[in-house]
N, C-alpha and C positions, 0 to 999 in steps of 0.2 A: 443832111441825112438822105440817102437814096432809098427809095422804095420801088419794088416792082410787084405787080399783081401776079401772085403765084396761083393761077387758076387751075383747079382740079375738079374732078367729078367724084361724087360719093353718093351711092344709091340713086344714081340718075340725076342728082342735083349739082349745079355748078356752084362751087365755093370759092370765095376770095380769101386767100390765106396771107396773113402778115408774115413777111420774111424775117422779122425780128423776134417776135414772141410766138409765132406759129399759130396764133388764134385764127379761126376760120369764120367766115360770114356768108350768109346766103344772099345778102343784098349789097350791091356796090356802095350805096349811100352809107350804110352802117360801117363798111370797111373804111371808107374815106374819113368818117368821123373818128374811128378808132385810131387811125394813124396820127391824129393830133396829140394823142397821149405821149407818143414817142418824140414828136418834134417839139412839143411844148407850145405849139401855136394855139392862140385863143382868138378866133376871128369874130366872135360875137361880143359887141361892146355895149355897155349900158350908157345911154345918152344923158343920164343924170349925174352919175358919179365917175364914169369912165372905166369901171371895173370890167374885166374881160373874162369870157368863158369859152370853153371848147365847143359846147353844144348850145343850140338855140333854146332848147327847153330849160336849160339851166339859167339862161338869161331871163326867160319868162318868169321863173320862180323868184329870181333875184329882184326883178322890177316890182313885185308885189310888196317888197319890204318898203320901198319908197312910197308906195301908194297910200300908206297910212290907213288904208281901209281894212279894218279887222272885222270881217263879217262873221267869223266863226267864234261863237261865244260859249264858254263852258257853263252849262246849266246848274253846276254845283257851286262854283265860287265866283262866277261872273267874269273871269279873265278871258280876254279876247285875243284872237290870232288871225293873221292874214292868210295862213295856209291851213287847209283842212287837216292835213297830216299832223301838223303841230298840235292841233286841238286833240286829235285822237291820242297822240303820245302823252299829252298833258293829263288827260283824264285818268291815265294809269296811276297818277299820283294819288287820286281819290279812291280808285277801285283796288289798288294793290296788284293789278294784273301784271304778270310777267310771262309773256308768251314765247320768249326766246330761251330755249333750253340748251345747256351744254351737254353734248353726247358723251363726254368723258366723265364728268363728276355730277351731272344732272342739276347743277346750279342754274337758276333762272334769272332773266333780266327783262326789264321793261322796254328796252330799245336794242335793236340789232347791233348797233355800233358797240355797245357795252359788251355784248356777247363776243363779238370779234376780238375785242381787246382782251377779254378774259381768257379766251382760248389760247392766247399766246403765253399764258402762264404755264400751260401744259407743254406747248411746243418749244418754248424758249426763244421764239422768234422775236426779233427787235428790228423792224423794218425802217424805223425813223431815226436817221443819223444826223448828229450835229455837224454842220459843215465847218465848224471852227475847231473843235477838239476831237471829233470823230466818235464821241460816245453815242451809243445807240439806245433806243427806247422802244417799248412795246406799243405806246400810244402817242398820237400826234400832240395831245395836250401836255404830256410829260415833256416832250421835246421843247414845246413853246415855253413852258415854265423854266426848263433848264437853261435856255438861251439867255434868260434874264441875268444869269450869273455872269455871262460875258459882257452884256451891254450895261449892266449896273442899273437897269431900269427897275423902278418900284411903282407899278401902276395901281396898287391897292392901298387905299388910305383909310385911316381911322377917322370917322366923322366926329369923334369926340375931341381928340387932341391933335389930329392932323398928321400923325406919324405914318410913314409909308413903308410898304412891304412888297416883296417880289412875288409872294404867293397869297392867294385869297384866304387859305386856311390859317396863315399867320395873323391876319387881321382878326379873325374870329377868336383865336387864342389870346391875342393882345387885349381885346376888349374886356376880357375877364378881369383885368387889372382895374378897370374903371367900374365894372358892375359888381365885382366881388363873387361872380359865378365861378364855380369850380367844375370844369368839364371832364377832367382827367382823373379816373378812379383806379385805385390799386386793387387788383383782383385777389390779393393775399389778405390784407387787413381792412380794406374798405375805405381807407383815407382818400380824400379828394384834393386836387391841386388845380390852380388856375393856369399853369403852364406845363406843357408836355415835358420840358427839360427837368422840371422839378419832380415830376412823377418818375422819370428815369433815374434820377439821383436817389429818390426814395426807394425804388425797387432794388437798387444795388445794396441797400442796407439789409434787406431780407436775404439777398443772395450771399452776402458776406457772413451773415450769422447762421446760415444753414450748414 
């Protein structure tokens, strides 16, 4: 992939502009790092696991995972984290704080990534595409889960009977068979069911009788 530095002046400042996405940068070092997004190059390598990153600061954050040193401790539940930001985000579980607000429907979220995913429900944007079947999704986690359909992988296991599932939510639902817990409730009559499919079948009875 060929790049050239499209240097231009704006309000007296020299800007480096990417000739692919037209994004501009005041500093050449930032422009150089940005180009790696388009080339896919990841020059910064972890000497422990070999994982690669575009930027050196991403590698620094990643290395702290290996360090096992979790200096940031939640003063409420005692859970510890290797990165201060993760502790800050975790504390919102206790406080209920949701600082990220949707400017369309005013719904709030505890993490910015959840807000970004939510906004796509308004725009209809689905930027994550399966390279096998072409189906698109609004979130990367949805795409990851979808790909298990193609691979047949079932990474989530029931610790009671050992049965495997492709989605974490399926394990939660399945465990109700062992515990007798009924998580799925009918909003019409209040009956509860251990499995979602049983609730759907039950709701159709109300629909047919109406």
